[in-house]
N, C-alpha and C positions, 0 to 999 in steps of 0.2 A: 768878577775878576779874581776873587779869592779862590773860586772853584778851579780856575786854571792853574794856580800856583801851588795849591796844597796837594797832598797825595790822596785826596779822597777819590773814590771811584766815581766816574761820571754817571749821570742818570741813565737808567736803562731805557733804551729806545723802544718805541711801541711795536716791537715784533714778537713779544712774548705770547700773544694768543696763538701763534703757530705751534706752541708746545702743548696746547690743551689736549690733543688726542692722547698724550701720555697717560691721562687718567684711565683711558680704556685700553691703551696699547701696552706693549712690552717695554723693555729698557731702551729700545732703539726708537721709540716713539711711533711705531707702526700700530695702526688700529687693528685690534684683534678681537673686538666684541663678537662679530659674526662667527669668527673661527671658534671662539669659546662655546657659543651656542651649538655649533656643529659638533664640537668635541663631546658635548653632553649627549647629543643624539647618537653619535657614533660610538660612544664608550660602552663600558660593560653594563651600565644601567639600562640600556635599551633592551626590549624584549627580543629574543632571537627569532630570526625569520624561520618559517617552516621549510624543511628541506625540499629541494626540487623533486617533482614527481609524485609527491604525496597527495591524496585526495583531500577534499574539504574536511574540516574537523567533524568527528562523529556527531557531536551535539547538533551541528547545523543540518546534517543529513537526517537525523532523527526528527528534528522540527519540521523539515520539509515533508517527510513521509507522513507524519501525523496530520499535517495541514491538508494534504491531498486526500488521505483516507477519510478525513472527517467530512468532506463534501462529496465523496464518491457514493453513488447510488447502486453500484454493483461491484463485484470483486475486480480489483485492478491487477493485471498481470505484472510480475516483477520486471519484465522487459520494458513495459510502458513507464513504470516508476523510475527505472534507470534512465530512460530517455528524458523525462521531464526534470529530473534532478541533476542530470549530467554526471552521474556516478556509475561505476561498473556494476553490472547486474549482480555479481557475486557479493559485493559490498552491501548492496541494497537488500539482498536476501538475508544476509547475516544480521543486519540491523532489524529487519522485520521479525526474525526469530527472537532476537533479544527483546524487542518491544512486547511480543506476545508473552514471553516468559515473565517479563517485568510486570505486565498488567495482571497476570495470574497470581504472581507472588504477592503483590500489593493488594489483591482482592478489590480491584477497581469495579465500578458498576458496569463496565464494558470490557470486552476482550477482543483480541485480534486473531482472526481465524483465516486459514488457508482453505478456500473452497473454490470449486469450479475453475481451477487453474489460476486463481488470483487471491488477493488479500483484501479483507474488508472488516470494518469495526462492527461488532454486534453487542447488544445488551447482554449482560451475563444471565445465565439460566436462573440463578437464585433470585433475580429481580423480576422474573416473569410476572408474578402476581401484581407487583406494583405497576409495572408497565401496562398490563392489561386493564387495570383500573383507570389509568391515565387515558388510554385510548378509548374513544367512544365505542360503546357496544354496538355490534352490527356494522361497523365501518368496513370490515373485511368480509366479503362473501365467501363462505366455506364451500369446499367441494362436496358434492353429494356422495352417497355411498357408491352409487354406480360409477361416478367419475373416478373415485379412489380405486375401485377394483380394476377399471379399465387402465388407469395409469400404472397400476402394479403390473398388469400383463405386459404393457409396452416396455416398462423398465426392465423386466426380467427376460423378455424374449426379443428385444430389439436387435436389428430392424425387423419390423413385423407389419403385415398388411391389416387393413380394417377387417377383411374377411377372417383372417386368422384370430384376431382379437375377439370377434363375434363368436367364432367357433369355440374358443376357450371359455368364454363367459356363458355361452348358450343363448344369447339374445343379440339383437341388432345393436351395434355400437356406433353407428355413423354419427348420430347427433352428439353423443358424448365425446367422440373423437374431435368433432369440430369445436366443441367447447374447450377441450384441452389445448387445441392449437391456438385458439383465441386467447387463452390465458398465458400462452408462452411456455407451457410445460412440455409440449410435444411439437415436433416439426417433421417435415418431409425429409426422407433420406434416400432419394432415388427410387428406382423401381425394380421389381422382381424380374430377373432376366428370362425366366421361363413363362410367367403369366402376364407380365407387364403391369401388375398391380402396384400401386404406389405404396412404398414402405415408409414407416414412421419410426422415430426414435425420440428419446427424451432430450431436453435442451440443457444448456449450462445453467439456466435459471432454475430448472428442476433440481440440479445438484446444489445450487445455492440455497434454495428453500429447505432442503433436507440437511444442509450443513455438511455436505460431503465434498471431498476433493476430486474423486473419480468414481466411475461406476463400479469398480472393483470393491469399493467400500460399502456397497449395499450388503445388508445382512443376508446370510444364507437362508434361502427359502425352504430348504428341506425340512427343518424342524417343525415348520408350521403346516406341513401337508400330511395327509394320511399316507401310509406306507405305499399303497397302490399308486396314488397319484404322483408320488415322488419319482416313481419309475416311468410313468406315462408322460409326465410333463418335463422331461429332461430337456435342457437347453439345446436348441437346434435340431430337435427331433419331433416328428409328428406323434400325436398320442397313439398309443397302441390300441387297436380295436379288437 
């Protein structure tokens, strides 16, 4: 009864819990917790997005190229690397050149070479002795002297027929030519339009084994020939009799 006559403020009705969101909200009582989290994400602290139209970051492309080249058992053309990485061929070629220079500068135990129209990882020349000791002796069958001579004739006079190779060497080379074909160093290259004889040329594997990018990188043969033979065995011409 005294409570009704005195000026005391009546007891607060149990509706105050409706105001609890004010702890998270603004002055109007609106909940803004999620908005604040969004503000943190959308504010200046967030890392900027990459501009539209740019390729993947260079480190990602470098990692991808190294991974593919590590498992490749033959030189991989830049076009194929561009396809598997989804990057422009020009960008792939630039990164490959950078990697090759980086490996050489850091003197890694391996280097990246452009051979036979593609790129492949090789052990560095300075480590050849160590690698040879690691690899079992006799695991790789070496070419005979006759096979090396025949291969040289094909390389410098291709496309060439078996008969022409035999004429240059002075012995029958049919068996040696079959061996070189089986080794993947020589392949058929059509036929002679005049005689119909099968012509042969070296393969991309030949370039790879020699560490060459193209046939034009073969050393000049003239310094190794006697002066008379230098004139007789000119490319594309029959020996002078």
